[in-house]
GUVOMAR-684227 format. One line per field, with one value per residue (C-alpha): residue in three letters; x, y, z. Coordinates in steps of 0.02 Angstrom, whole numbers, plus 32768, in hexadecimal, padded with zeros to 4 digits. Each point is the difference from the previous one (the first is absolute). Example, Ala and Ser with C-alpha at 12.3 -4.5 7.8 and 13.67 -1.06 7.14 Angstrom:
# GUVOMAR-684227
kelo ALA_SER
X 8267_8045
Y 7F1F_80AC
Z 8186_7FDF
***
This chain:
# GUVOMAR-684227
kelo MET_LYS_ASN_THR_LYS_LYS_LYS_LYS_LYS_MET_ASN_PRO_PRO_LEU_TYR_LEU_PRO_HIS_GLU_VAL_ILE_ILE_GLU_ILE_LEU_LEU_ARG_LEU_PRO_VAL_LYS_SER_LEU_ILE_SER_PHE_LYS_CYS_VAL_CYS_LYS_SER_TRP_PHE_SER_LEU_ILE_SER_ASP_PRO_HIS_PHE_ALA_ASN_SER_HIS_PHE_GLN_LEU_ALA_SER_ALA_THR_GLN_THR_GLN_THR_ARG_ARG_ILE_VAL_TYR_LEU_VAL_ASN_HIS_GLU_PRO_ARG_SER_ILE_ASP_PHE_GLU_ASP_SER_LEU_ASP_ILE_VAL_ASN_ASN_ALA_SER_VAL_LEU_ARG_ASN_LEU_THR_PHE_VAL_ARG_GLN_GLU_HIS_PHE_SER_ASP_LEU_VAL_ILE_LYS_GLY_SER_CYS_ARG_GLY_PHE_ILE_LEU_LEU_HIS_CYS_GLY_SER_HIS_ILE_ALA_LEU_TRP_ASN_PRO_SER_THR_GLY_PHE_HIS_LYS_GLN_ILE_PRO_LEU_CYS_SER_TYR_SER_PHE_GLY_ALA_HIS_PRO_ASP_ASP_LEU_CYS_GLY_LEU_GLY_TYR_ASP_LYS_LEU_ARG_ASP_GLU_TYR_LEU_VAL_VAL_LEU_MET_CYS_CYS_TYR_PRO_ARG_LEU_GLY_ASP_VAL_SER_SER_HIS_LEU_GLU_PHE_PHE_SER_LEU_THR_ASP_ASN_LYS_TRP_LYS_GLU_ILE_GLU_GLY_THR_HIS_PHE_PRO_TYR_ARG_ASN_GLY_SER_ASP_LYS_PRO_ILE_VAL_GLY_LEU_PHE_TYR_ASN_THR_ALA_ILE_HIS_TRP_SER_VAL_VAL_ARG_HIS_ASP_LEU_TRP_MET_GLN_VAL_ILE_VAL_ALA_PHE_ASP_LEU_MET_GLU_ARG_ARG_LEU_SER_ASN_ILE_PRO_PHE_PRO_ASP_ASP_PHE_ASP_ARG_MET_TYR_VAL_SER_HIS_ASP_CYS_GLY_LEU_TRP_VAL_PHE_GLY_GLU_PHE_LEU_SER_LEU_TRP_VAL_ILE_ASP_TYR_LEU_LYS_ASN_ASN_GLY_THR_VAL_GLU_ILE_TRP_VAL_MET_ASN_GLU_TYR_THR_VAL_GLN_SER_SER_TRP_THR_LYS_THR_LEU_VAL_LEU_PRO_ILE_HIS_PHE_ILE_PRO_SER_GLU_PHE_PHE_PHE_PRO_LEU_CYS_SER_THR_LYS_SER_GLY_GLU_ILE_ILE_GLY_THR_ASP_ASP_ALA_CYS_GLY_LEU_VAL_ARG_TYR_ASP_ASP_LYS_GLY_MET_TRP_LEU_GLU_TYR_LEU_PHE_ASP_SER_ASP_GLU_ARG_GLY_GLY_TYR_GLU_MET_ALA_VAL_TYR_THR_GLU_SER_LEU_LEU_SER_LEU_PRO_GLU_PRO_GLY_ASP_GLY_GLU_GLN_ALA
X 82DB_7F6E_7FF1_7F62_8001_7F70_8026_7FB0_7F86_8034_7F79_7FEB_8040_7F82_7FB4_7FB3_7FA7_8057_7F6F_8010_80BC_7FDE_7F7F_807C_8090_7F92_7FEB_80B9_806D_8072_80A1_7FC9_7FCA_80A8_8056_7F86_8036_808F_7F8E_7FE2_7FF1_7F43_7FFD_8083_7F97_7F60_8046_8059_7F5F_7FBE_7F4C_802B_805A_7F69_7F87_8070_8005_7F44_7FD9_807A_7FB5_7F4D_8028_8072_8090_8080_80A9_803B_80B4_806B_808C_8096_8083_80A4_80A8_8045_7F6B_7F42_7FA2_7F4B_7FA9_7F58_7FB7_7F7E_8094_8090_8048_80B2_8052_80A8_7FCA_7F54_8012_801A_8086_7FBB_8081_7F97_801E_8086_7FD1_8047_80BB_804F_804B_7F52_7FA6_800A_7FA7_7F62_7F5F_7F57_7F76_7F6B_7FBC_7F6D_7FC9_80AB_8067_8077_801E_80BA_8059_80BD_804A_7FBD_7FBA_7F52_7FD0_7F75_803B_7FA7_8067_7FAA_8039_8089_7F9C_8024_7FDB_8060_7F9A_803A_801D_7F71_8009_8018_808D_7FAA_8005_808B_7FB0_7FB7_7F5C_7FE8_7F73_801D_7F9E_7FD0_7F50_7F91_7F69_7F96_7F85_8087_8071_808C_808B_8029_8095_7FC9_806A_7FB7_8068_7FE7_8095_8023_8020_8019_7FB1_7F68_7FD9_7FFB_7FA6_802D_7FA4_8028_7FF6_8056_7F95_8052_7F8A_8020_80B6_7FFE_7FEA_7F66_7FEE_7F58_8004_7FA5_8001_8020_801A_803A_8054_80AD_8060_800C_8095_80B5_7FE5_7FB3_7F4D_7FD7_7F58_7F86_7F96_7F56_7F57_8012_8075_80AF_7FFE_8079_7FF9_802D_7FF0_7F91_8072_7F72_7FA0_8093_7FA0_801E_7F99_8008_800C_7FCB_801D_7F79_804C_7F5B_7FBE_80AE_7FD6_8034_7F95_8014_7FD8_7FF5_8058_7F95_7F9A_804B_80B0_807E_803B_809D_8047_807D_7FF7_80A3_7FB8_7F69_7FEB_7F89_7FF2_7F7E_7FC5_7F9E_7F96_7FF5_805D_8055_8068_808C_8041_8087_7FDF_80A9_7FB6_7F83_8045_80B3_7FC9_7F6E_7FBF_7F46_7FA9_7F68_7F93_7F8A_7F72_7FA6_8071_8002_7F81_8051_7F88_8033_80B0_8018_8096_8015_80A9_8089_80AA_808E_80AA_8069_8061_803B_80AE_7FD8_7F5D_7FAC_7F8A_7F8F_7F97_801A_7F79_7F93_8000_7F6B_7FE7_7FFE_80B1_8057_80AB_8068_80AE_8061_804D_80AA_8010_7F8A_7F56_7F7C_7F66_7F65_7F6A_7F4F_7FE7_8098_8075_80B6_8036_80A4_808B_808F_8085_8097_8094_8076_7FAB_803F_7FCC_7F5C_7F75_7F57_7F68_7F5C_7F77_7FDD_7F91_8053_7FCA_8033_7FC6_8068_7FE8_7FE8_809D_8088_8088_80B1_804C_80AC_8022_7FDE
Y 964E_7FDA_7F56_7FB8_7F66_7FFF_7FE1_7F62_801D_7FA7_7F98_801D_7F72_7F7A_8013_7F70_8019_7FB3_7F88_7FBE_7FE5_7F9B_7F94_7FDE_7FD5_7F8D_7F90_7FED_7F6D_800E_7FFB_8097_8062_7FE6_8046_8093_8039_8058_8069_808C_8023_7FFC_7F53_7FC2_803C_7FB6_7F55_7FF6_8025_7F69_802C_7FFE_7F59_7FB4_8043_7FBC_7F54_7FFB_8036_7F82_7F77_802E_8007_7F67_8060_7FDA_7FBF_7F67_7FC6_7F76_803B_7F8E_800C_7FAD_8005_809B_806B_800D_7FFA_8009_7FBD_8022_7F51_8036_800B_7F85_7FA2_801C_8026_802D_8076_8043_8019_80AE_8018_8053_8078_8043_7F75_806F_7FE8_7F4E_7FED_7FA1_7F7B_7FD8_7FFB_7F43_7FEE_805B_7F9D_8036_7FE9_804D_807A_8079_809A_801B_7FE0_7F6F_7FC2_7FDA_7FA4_8007_7FB9_806A_8085_8010_807E_802E_8032_8046_7FC4_807E_809B_7FC3_8039_7F96_7FFA_7F9A_7FAD_7FEE_7F52_7FA6_7FA7_7F58_7FDE_8028_7F72_7FA7_7F54_7FA8_7FE7_80BC_8045_80B2_8070_80AE_8041_809A_802A_806E_8026_8058_802C_7FA3_7F89_7F6F_7F8D_7F5E_7F80_7F5B_7F76_7F5E_7FB5_7F7F_8040_7F96_7F67_8062_8065_80BD_8072_80B3_807C_80B7_8084_80A3_8096_8074_8089_7FEE_7FCE_7F78_7F46_7FBD_7F50_7FA7_7FA5_7F60_7FC4_7F47_7FB8_7F50_802E_7FDE_8007_7F4E_8023_8030_80A4_80A1_8022_80A9_8044_8022_809D_7FE5_8051_8044_7F7C_7FB7_7F46_7F71_7F48_7FA4_7F5E_7FF2_7F9C_7FCE_7FAC_7FE7_8044_808D_809F_80B3_8077_80B4_8099_8081_80AE_8059_7F8C_7FD5_7F48_7F55_7F87_7F5C_7FE4_7F46_7FAB_7FAD_7F69_7F8C_8043_7F71_7FFA_7FA7_80A6_804B_80B8_8039_7FD1_8072_80BB_8092_8082_806C_7FBC_8087_8046_7F61_7FB6_7F67_7F6A_7FA9_7F52_7F93_7F49_7FB2_7F57_8034_800E_801C_8091_8079_8098_8006_80A9_800E_809C_8037_804C_8042_803F_7F93_7F85_7F53_7FB7_8085_7FB8_7FC8_7FAE_8067_7FD3_7F7D_8044_7F8E_801F_7F71_8079_8069_7FC7_801F_7F9D_8088_808E_8075_808B_80B6_8058_7FFE_8079_8062_7F7B_7F73_7FBF_7FBC_803F_7FA8_7FCD_7F5D_802D_8007_80AE_7FD6_803F_7F96_8032_7F95_8031_8007_7F48_7FC5_7FE9_802D_809B_8042_7FD2_8079_8006_8069_7F8D_807B_7FEF_7F77_8043_801D_806F_8044_8026_8058_8057_80B8_8087_80A0_8092_80AC_7FD7_802B_7FE4_8073_8040_7FB4_7FAF_8041_7F70_7FB6_7F94_7F46
Z 4739_8070_804F_7FB3_806E_8077_80B3_8040_8089_809E_8051_80B9_806D_8024_80AB_805F_80A4_8096_801B_7F4E_8016_809D_7FA6_7F74_8074_8068_7F68_7FD8_8035_8097_7F9A_7F99_8099_8055_7F65_7FFA_80AD_7FA6_7F91_807D_80B9_8000_7FAE_8079_8091_7FB9_7FD4_80A9_805F_8062_7FD3_7F47_8016_8056_7F7C_7F76_8052_801B_7F4D_7FB3_806D_7FD1_7F46_8006_7FB3_8088_7FCB_8060_7FFD_8048_8071_7FF7_808B_7FD3_8056_7FAD_7FCC_8004_7F5B_7FC8_7F66_7FAE_7FF8_7F80_7F8A_7FE8_8095_7FC2_80A8_7FB3_7F73_8032_80BC_8048_8083_809E_8045_8090_807F_804C_80B7_8002_800C_7F71_8072_8045_7F5A_7FEE_80A9_7FC7_8010_7FBC_8081_7FA7_7F7F_8006_7F9C_7FB2_809E_801E_80B2_8012_808B_8014_80A0_808E_7F8A_7FB4_7F7B_7F88_7F52_7F68_7F69_7F8E_8060_8074_8098_809A_80B8_807D_8088_80B5_8042_8057_80A8_7FA9_7F84_7F5B_7F83_805D_7FF3_7F66_805F_8010_7F96_7FC3_7F8B_7FC8_7FE5_7FF8_806C_7F8E_808C_8066_7F6C_8057_7FCC_8075_800C_8054_805B_803C_804D_805D_805B_8088_80B0_809C_7FB0_7FC7_7F64_800E_7F86_7FD8_7F91_7FE8_7F7A_7FD8_7FCF_7F82_803F_80BA_7FE1_8085_801B_8058_8043_7FFA_80A5_8029_7F4C_7FEF_7F54_7FD6_7F5C_7FC0_7F5F_7FC0_7F8F_8018_7FA1_8045_7FC9_7FB3_8035_7F72_8012_7FB0_8021_80B2_8048_7FFA_7FD6_8020_7FCF_80A0_8063_809A_8070_8075_7F71_7F89_7F6D_7F86_800A_7FC8_8094_7FE3_806D_7FDA_800D_801A_8088_8045_8014_7FBD_7F9F_7FA0_7F49_7FD8_7F70_7F78_8039_7F7E_8016_8007_80B5_7FCB_7FC4_8078_802C_7FB2_7F56_8015_7FFD_7FEA_7F78_7FA9_7F57_7FA7_808D_8069_8093_7FB8_8032_7FA4_8029_7FB3_7FD6_7FDB_7FCE_7F7A_7F4D_803B_806C_7FF9_805D_8025_8009_8072_8003_808C_7F9D_809B_808A_809F_7FB6_7FFE_7F80_7F82_7FEA_7F4B_7FB0_7F62_7FB3_8004_7FCA_7FC3_8050_7FB9_7F91_8095_803A_80B7_7FF0_8064_7FD7_805E_7FB3_802B_7F9C_7F65_7F6F_7FBF_7F7A_8080_7FE8_809B_8034_8084_8037_8003_80AA_7FA9_7FB0_7F70_7FC5_7FAA_7F9B_7FDA_7F97_8045_7FD1_8062_7F6B_8019_7F9D_8042_8079_801C_8085_802E_7FE4_8054_80A8_8071_80AA_8058_7FC2_8034_7F93_801F_7F9E_8020_7FB9_7FC4_806D_803E_80B0_8098_80BA_8096_8055_7F91_8068_7FF3_8060_7FE4_7F6B_800F
***
Protein backbone atom coordinates (compact mmCIF):
# COMPACT_ATOMS: atom_id res chain seq x y z
CA MET A 1 0.00 0.00 0.00
CA LYS A 2 1.43 3.32 -1.04
CA ASN A 3 1.92 6.01 1.53
CA THR A 4 -0.46 8.75 0.44
CA LYS A 5 0.77 11.22 3.05
CA LYS A 6 2.55 14.12 1.48
CA LYS A 7 5.89 15.01 2.86
CA LYS A 8 5.95 18.44 4.40
CA LYS A 9 8.30 20.77 2.69
CA MET A 10 10.96 21.99 5.08
CA ASN A 11 11.46 25.73 5.11
CA PRO A 12 15.06 26.82 4.84
CA PRO A 13 16.55 28.18 8.06
CA LEU A 14 16.06 31.87 8.57
CA TYR A 15 19.16 33.83 7.70
CA LEU A 16 19.90 37.24 9.13
CA PRO A 17 22.86 39.29 7.97
CA HIS A 18 25.54 39.79 10.60
CA GLU A 19 24.90 43.54 10.63
CA VAL A 20 21.22 42.99 11.46
CA ILE A 21 22.09 40.62 14.30
CA ILE A 22 24.40 43.26 15.76
CA GLU A 23 21.68 45.92 15.56
CA ILE A 24 19.23 43.61 17.34
CA LEU A 25 21.67 42.65 20.10
CA LEU A 26 22.64 46.27 20.69
CA ARG A 27 19.07 46.98 21.77
CA LEU A 28 18.80 44.18 24.33
CA PRO A 29 19.34 44.58 28.09
CA VAL A 30 22.65 43.62 29.68
CA LYS A 31 21.23 40.64 31.56
CA SER A 32 19.94 39.06 28.34
CA LEU A 33 23.21 39.66 26.50
CA ILE A 34 25.22 37.97 29.24
CA SER A 35 22.96 34.91 28.91
CA PHE A 36 23.26 34.98 25.11
CA LYS A 37 27.03 34.55 25.33
CA CYS A 38 26.29 30.83 25.61
CA VAL A 39 24.39 30.64 22.29
CA CYS A 40 27.45 30.20 20.07
CA LYS A 41 31.11 31.15 19.77
CA SER A 42 30.45 34.04 17.41
CA TRP A 43 27.93 35.61 19.81
CA PHE A 44 30.30 35.10 22.72
CA SER A 45 33.05 36.86 20.79
CA LEU A 46 30.75 39.70 19.70
CA ILE A 47 29.20 40.38 23.11
CA SER A 48 32.64 40.20 24.78
CA ASP A 49 34.11 42.74 22.37
CA PRO A 50 34.90 46.11 24.06
CA HIS A 51 33.71 48.03 20.99
CA PHE A 52 30.33 46.28 21.15
CA ALA A 53 30.12 47.01 24.89
CA ASN A 54 30.82 50.69 24.32
CA SER A 55 28.31 50.93 21.44
CA HIS A 56 25.68 49.20 23.59
CA PHE A 57 26.28 51.63 26.47
CA GLN A 58 26.14 54.69 24.20
CA LEU A 59 22.93 53.56 22.48
CA ALA A 60 21.19 52.73 25.77
CA SER A 61 22.22 56.11 27.14
CA ALA A 62 21.00 58.00 24.06
CA THR A 63 17.65 56.18 24.03
CA GLN A 64 17.30 56.30 27.84
CA THR A 65 16.84 52.54 28.05
CA GLN A 66 19.63 51.89 30.55
CA THR A 67 18.82 49.78 33.59
CA ARG A 68 19.96 51.26 36.88
CA ARG A 69 20.17 49.23 40.06
CA ILE A 70 21.13 49.67 43.70
CA VAL A 71 24.06 47.56 44.84
CA TYR A 72 23.74 46.59 48.47
CA LEU A 73 26.86 45.31 50.27
CA VAL A 74 26.09 43.56 53.54
CA ASN A 75 28.29 41.48 55.80
CA HIS A 76 27.80 38.13 54.13
CA GLU A 77 26.93 38.81 50.49
CA PRO A 78 26.46 41.53 47.86
CA ARG A 79 23.00 42.01 46.37
CA SER A 80 21.40 44.28 43.81
CA ILE A 81 17.83 45.45 43.35
CA ASP A 82 15.91 47.06 40.51
CA PHE A 83 14.54 50.17 42.22
CA GLU A 84 12.00 50.72 39.44
CA ASP A 85 10.30 47.64 40.91
CA SER A 86 9.63 46.79 44.57
CA LEU A 87 12.18 47.69 47.25
CA ASP A 88 11.74 44.31 48.96
CA ILE A 89 15.40 43.67 49.81
CA VAL A 90 14.75 40.15 51.09
CA ASN A 91 12.56 38.73 48.29
CA ASN A 92 13.32 40.82 45.19
CA ALA A 93 17.06 41.40 45.47
CA SER A 94 19.48 39.41 43.30
CA VAL A 95 22.55 37.91 44.95
CA LEU A 96 25.76 38.93 43.16
CA ARG A 97 28.17 36.01 43.14
CA ASN A 98 30.92 37.68 41.12
CA LEU A 99 32.66 39.62 43.90
CA THR A 100 35.15 36.77 44.10
CA PHE A 101 38.31 38.87 44.28
CA VAL A 102 37.59 39.89 47.89
CA ARG A 103 38.33 37.37 50.61
CA GLN A 104 35.36 36.44 52.74
CA GLU A 105 37.00 37.56 55.98
CA HIS A 106 37.53 41.05 54.52
CA PHE A 107 34.07 41.46 53.07
CA SER A 108 32.70 43.42 56.03
CA ASP A 109 35.51 45.99 55.55
CA LEU A 110 34.41 46.95 52.03
CA VAL A 111 33.63 50.64 51.51
CA ILE A 112 32.10 52.14 48.37
CA LYS A 113 33.96 55.26 47.25
CA GLY A 114 32.20 56.06 43.98
CA SER A 115 30.23 54.87 40.96
CA CYS A 116 30.54 55.68 37.25
CA ARG A 117 29.33 54.10 33.98
CA GLY A 118 28.57 50.74 35.58
CA PHE A 119 31.70 50.54 37.73
CA ILE A 120 31.85 50.64 41.53
CA LEU A 121 34.98 51.97 43.26
CA LEU A 122 35.70 49.74 46.26
CA HIS A 123 38.13 50.32 49.11
CA CYS A 124 39.16 47.52 51.46
CA GLY A 125 42.03 48.22 53.85
CA SER A 126 45.09 48.83 51.70
CA HIS A 127 43.38 47.62 48.52
CA ILE A 128 41.45 49.58 45.88
CA ALA A 129 39.49 48.03 43.04
CA LEU A 130 37.01 48.85 40.30
CA TRP A 131 34.20 46.32 39.91
CA ASN A 132 31.42 45.91 37.36
CA PRO A 133 28.56 44.16 39.24
CA SER A 134 26.83 43.27 35.96
CA THR A 135 29.69 41.19 34.55
CA GLY A 136 32.01 40.56 37.48
CA PHE A 137 34.86 42.31 35.69
CA HIS A 138 37.30 43.94 38.10
CA LYS A 139 40.62 45.69 38.15
CA GLN A 140 42.75 46.20 41.21
CA ILE A 141 44.52 49.53 41.48
CA PRO A 142 48.03 49.96 42.91
CA LEU A 143 48.41 51.97 46.08
CA CYS A 144 49.07 55.69 45.83
CA SER A 145 51.78 57.62 47.68
CA TYR A 146 49.28 58.70 50.33
CA SER A 147 47.21 56.24 52.37
CA PHE A 148 44.03 56.05 50.28
CA GLY A 149 40.88 56.87 52.23
CA ALA A 150 42.61 56.40 55.57
CA HIS A 151 41.14 59.53 57.15
CA PRO A 152 37.49 60.73 57.19
CA ASP A 153 38.61 64.05 55.71
CA ASP A 154 39.90 62.32 52.57
CA LEU A 155 37.80 62.99 49.47
CA CYS A 156 37.74 60.10 46.99
CA GLY A 157 35.83 59.56 43.78
CA LEU A 158 35.58 57.88 40.38
CA GLY A 159 34.86 59.61 37.08
CA TYR A 160 35.20 59.44 33.31
CA ASP A 161 36.98 61.85 30.98
CA LYS A 162 35.09 61.47 27.70
CA LEU A 163 37.55 63.73 25.86
CA ARG A 164 40.41 61.29 26.49
CA ASP A 165 38.23 58.17 26.91
CA GLU A 166 39.82 57.70 30.32
CA TYR A 167 38.63 56.69 33.79
CA LEU A 168 40.16 58.47 36.78
CA VAL A 169 40.24 57.65 40.48
CA VAL A 170 40.73 60.89 42.42
CA LEU A 171 42.10 61.34 45.94
CA MET A 172 42.08 64.73 47.64
CA CYS A 173 43.11 65.25 51.25
CA CYS A 174 43.88 68.09 53.61
CA TYR A 175 45.66 67.27 56.86
CA PRO A 176 47.64 69.09 59.57
CA ARG A 177 51.42 68.93 59.42
CA LEU A 178 53.87 70.74 61.70
CA GLY A 179 51.23 73.23 62.83
CA ASP A 180 50.21 74.02 59.27
CA VAL A 181 47.69 72.48 56.88
CA SER A 182 49.00 70.43 53.98
CA SER A 183 47.03 69.71 50.81
CA HIS A 184 47.41 66.69 48.59
CA LEU A 185 45.70 65.95 45.26
CA GLU A 186 46.41 63.06 42.94
CA PHE A 187 44.57 60.86 40.49
CA PHE A 188 45.01 57.40 39.01
CA SER A 189 44.58 56.97 35.26
CA LEU A 190 43.11 53.60 34.24
CA THR A 191 44.67 54.16 30.81
CA ASP A 192 48.20 55.01 31.92
CA ASN A 193 47.94 52.68 34.92
CA LYS A 194 49.68 55.10 37.27
CA TRP A 195 49.09 57.77 39.88
CA LYS A 196 49.86 61.41 39.12
CA GLU A 197 50.08 64.15 41.73
CA ILE A 198 48.93 67.68 40.94
CA GLU A 199 51.57 69.69 42.75
CA GLY A 200 51.15 73.18 44.12
CA THR A 201 47.41 72.77 44.63
CA HIS A 202 46.14 74.36 47.81
CA PHE A 203 42.57 73.76 48.85
CA PRO A 204 41.00 74.70 52.18
CA TYR A 205 38.43 71.90 52.16
CA ARG A 206 37.59 69.31 54.75
CA ASN A 207 34.90 66.81 55.52
CA GLY A 208 32.73 68.33 58.22
CA SER A 209 31.29 64.99 59.33
CA ASP A 210 32.59 61.85 60.97
CA LYS A 211 31.63 59.77 57.91
CA PRO A 212 33.58 59.46 54.64
CA ILE A 213 32.14 61.41 51.71
CA VAL A 214 31.49 59.58 48.45
CA GLY A 215 32.33 61.63 45.38
CA LEU A 216 29.43 62.20 42.97
CA PHE A 217 30.30 62.07 39.27
CA TYR A 218 28.07 64.46 37.33
CA ASN A 219 28.59 66.24 34.02
CA THR A 220 32.41 66.26 33.63
CA ALA A 221 33.40 66.49 37.28
CA ILE A 222 33.46 64.68 40.62
CA HIS A 223 31.63 66.64 43.33
CA TRP A 224 31.83 66.68 47.13
CA SER A 225 29.85 68.64 49.72
CA VAL A 226 32.52 70.01 52.07
CA VAL A 227 33.42 72.75 54.54
CA ARG A 228 35.89 75.51 53.69
CA HIS A 229 37.83 75.65 56.93
CA ASP A 230 39.30 79.09 56.14
CA LEU A 231 35.81 80.65 55.87
CA TRP A 232 33.90 78.00 57.84
CA MET A 233 31.19 77.76 55.25
CA GLN A 234 29.76 74.92 53.21
CA VAL A 235 30.49 74.67 49.50
CA ILE A 236 30.47 72.10 46.75
CA VAL A 237 33.96 71.43 45.44
CA ALA A 238 34.27 69.95 41.95
CA PHE A 239 37.26 68.38 40.23
CA ASP A 240 36.83 68.67 36.47
CA LEU A 241 38.30 65.57 34.83
CA MET A 242 38.74 67.16 31.41
CA GLU A 243 40.45 70.33 32.64
CA ARG A 244 42.09 68.65 35.68
CA ARG A 245 41.30 71.56 37.99
CA LEU A 246 39.25 72.37 41.10
CA SER A 247 36.37 74.81 41.36
CA ASN A 248 33.73 75.85 43.89
CA ILE A 249 29.97 75.67 43.39
CA PRO A 250 28.13 77.77 45.99
CA PHE A 251 25.22 76.56 48.08
CA PRO A 252 21.84 78.32 47.67
CA ASP A 253 21.74 81.97 48.80
CA ASP A 254 18.88 81.40 51.22
CA PHE A 255 20.25 78.11 52.50
CA ASP A 256 19.99 77.93 56.29
CA ARG A 257 23.58 78.22 57.56
CA MET A 258 22.59 76.57 60.80
CA TYR A 259 22.62 73.21 59.04
CA VAL A 260 25.72 71.17 59.76
CA SER A 261 27.55 69.42 56.96
CA HIS A 262 26.92 65.82 57.98
CA ASP A 263 23.22 66.44 57.40
CA CYS A 264 23.76 67.49 53.78
CA GLY A 265 24.67 65.59 50.66
CA LEU A 266 24.68 65.55 46.87
CA TRP A 267 22.78 63.40 44.40
CA VAL A 268 21.31 63.56 40.90
CA PHE A 269 17.54 64.21 40.80
CA GLY A 270 16.29 63.58 37.28
CA GLU A 271 19.00 65.21 35.20
CA PHE A 272 20.07 67.87 37.70
CA LEU A 273 22.73 68.22 40.36
CA SER A 274 20.79 68.30 43.61
CA LEU A 275 21.26 68.81 47.32
CA TRP A 276 19.49 67.16 50.24
CA VAL A 277 19.51 68.48 53.81
CA ILE A 278 17.87 67.25 57.01
CA ASP A 279 15.96 69.63 59.28
CA TYR A 280 15.36 67.78 62.55
CA LEU A 281 13.23 70.57 64.06
CA LYS A 282 10.59 71.02 61.37
CA ASN A 283 7.51 68.75 61.63
CA ASN A 284 9.36 66.08 63.62
CA GLY A 285 12.04 65.85 60.96
CA THR A 286 12.10 66.60 57.23
CA VAL A 287 14.49 66.36 54.30
CA GLU A 288 14.61 69.31 51.92
CA ILE A 289 15.44 68.69 48.26
CA TRP A 290 17.19 71.50 46.36
CA VAL A 291 17.74 71.33 42.60
CA MET A 292 20.32 73.31 40.58
CA ASN A 293 18.40 73.96 37.37
CA GLU A 294 21.41 75.48 35.58
CA TYR A 295 24.75 73.88 36.37
CA THR A 296 27.14 76.09 38.43
CA VAL A 297 24.65 79.00 38.51
CA GLN A 298 23.91 79.79 42.16
CA SER A 299 20.69 81.67 41.46
CA SER A 300 19.21 78.58 39.79
CA TRP A 301 18.97 76.65 43.08
CA THR A 302 15.32 75.84 43.83
CA LYS A 303 13.82 74.06 46.82
CA THR A 304 11.49 71.57 45.16
CA LEU A 305 10.34 69.10 47.83
CA VAL A 306 10.13 68.60 51.59
CA LEU A 307 10.04 64.92 52.60
CA PRO A 308 8.72 63.76 56.00
CA ILE A 309 10.97 61.32 57.89
CA HIS A 310 9.16 60.99 61.25
CA PHE A 311 8.06 57.43 60.40
CA ILE A 312 11.65 56.22 59.89
CA PRO A 313 13.01 54.63 63.10
CA SER A 314 16.52 55.97 62.53
CA GLU A 315 15.12 59.50 61.93
CA PHE A 316 17.51 59.76 59.02
CA PHE A 317 17.13 59.63 55.25
CA PHE A 318 19.20 60.51 52.24
CA PRO A 319 18.17 60.01 48.60
CA LEU A 320 20.09 57.74 46.26
CA CYS A 321 18.24 58.14 42.97
CA SER A 322 14.94 58.87 41.27
CA THR A 323 12.86 56.57 39.08
CA LYS A 324 11.69 57.25 35.54
CA SER A 325 8.33 58.37 36.95
CA GLY A 326 9.96 60.85 39.36
CA GLU A 327 9.73 58.80 42.55
CA ILE A 328 12.57 59.23 45.05
CA ILE A 329 14.47 56.23 46.40
CA GLY A 330 16.81 56.49 49.37
CA THR A 331 18.13 54.81 52.49
CA ASP A 332 17.60 55.28 56.21
CA ASP A 333 21.32 54.62 56.90
CA ALA A 334 20.28 51.46 58.76
CA CYS A 335 19.78 48.71 56.14
CA GLY A 336 16.44 50.09 54.94
CA LEU A 337 15.12 51.55 51.68
CA VAL A 338 12.46 54.26 51.41
CA ARG A 339 10.32 55.38 48.45
CA TYR A 340 8.51 58.72 48.01
CA ASP A 341 6.29 59.77 45.12
CA ASP A 342 7.06 62.77 42.92
CA LYS A 343 5.05 65.01 45.29
CA GLY A 344 7.08 64.01 48.35
CA MET A 345 4.51 61.62 49.85
CA TRP A 346 5.84 58.51 51.55
CA LEU A 347 5.01 55.29 49.65
CA GLU A 348 7.17 52.45 50.89
CA TYR A 349 9.65 51.62 53.65
CA LEU A 350 11.33 48.22 53.69
CA PHE A 351 14.32 46.96 55.60
CA ASP A 352 16.27 43.74 56.04
CA SER A 353 15.58 42.70 59.62
CA ASP A 354 18.26 39.99 59.43
CA GLU A 355 21.06 42.50 59.00
CA ARG A 356 22.64 43.83 62.15
CA GLY A 357 26.05 44.86 60.85
CA GLY A 358 27.34 47.52 58.51
CA TYR A 359 26.32 47.94 54.90
CA GLU A 360 27.15 49.99 51.83
CA MET A 361 24.80 51.16 49.06
CA ALA A 362 25.33 52.80 45.69
CA VAL A 363 23.51 53.24 42.39
CA TYR A 364 25.04 51.81 39.23
CA THR A 365 24.09 51.47 35.58
CA GLU A 366 24.11 47.98 34.08
CA SER A 367 26.81 47.74 31.43
CA LEU A 368 29.11 45.34 29.59
CA LEU A 369 32.02 47.76 29.87
CA SER A 370 35.48 46.61 30.88
CA LEU A 371 38.77 48.43 31.43
CA PRO A 372 42.17 48.35 29.73
CA GLU A 373 44.65 45.75 30.95
CA PRO A 374 42.57 43.94 33.58
CA GLY A 375 44.53 43.46 36.79
CA ASP A 376 45.23 39.96 38.04
CA GLY A 377 46.48 41.08 41.42
CA GLU A 378 46.12 39.20 44.67
CA GLN A 379 42.81 39.05 46.42
CA ALA A 380 41.93 41.83 48.85
